[in-house]
N, C-alpha and C positions, 0 to 999 in steps of 0.2 A: 174220367168224369165228363159228362156231356150236358149241355143245356138243350132241351127239346121244346120247340114251340109247335105243339101238335094242333093242327087245324081241324081234323076230323077223326082221326084214329088210325090204328094199324090196318093195312089192307088184308093181312093174313095173320092167323094165329102163329105164335113163335114158340120155339123151344131151344134151350141152350144145353149142350151136354157137358160143359166144363165151367160155366160162369154163373154166379148168382147175380141178380139185378136188384138194386135198391133204387126206388123212385121217391122223390119228395115233390109233392104238388105245390107249386108256388102260386098259381092263379088259375081260375077257371073251374070247370067241373066236367064230369063224365062218368063212365063206368068201366069196370074191368071184369073179364071172365078169367079166373085163375083156377085152372084144374077143375073146371066145371061149376065153380061157385061164382056168382055174380055179386059184385060190390059196387056201391055208389062211391064216387071219389069227389073230393072238393079240396080247396086250398088248405094246406096244413097237414094233409094226410101223408103218411109214409107207407110204402108198399115194398115188401121183400118177396122176390120170386126165386124160389130154390132151383137148383140144378134139375134138369129134366122135367120141368113143370110147364105145361102148355098154357099160354096166356095171350090176351089181346086187350087193347084199350079202345074205347070209343068216346069221343067228345073233343071239346076245345080246351086245352090245358097247356100251361107252361110248367115244365118239370125239370128237375135235376135228376140225371141218371148216373149211377155208379155201378160199374161191373167189376167183379173180382173173380178170376183174373180178367185182364183186358179183353175186349172184343176180338174174337178170332172167327173170320168168315167160315172156316172149316168146321166149326162146332155149332154154327147157327143153322136151324132148320125152320123153314116156313111149312106149317103142317096142313092148313086148310084156309079157305076164305073166311074172313071175319064176318060173323053173322049177328053181332051185337046191334 
């Protein structure tokens, strides 16, 4: 579990081949592109990113992130520049 103080967003879209991501937005707002669908995010939202799903966030948000299994740099892929 990690606390993230996102100031602007991800630099690149991401994909994980072995871990799911769960995010809970504590404060702030932004948007997410999850597998081609764009979502508005605000405090109180919960987001689940399944395995092998491309995603990126944009905005200023404080979040809790839970990954299962734990982060493994060998299964993390930056796919392309964030265009949100």
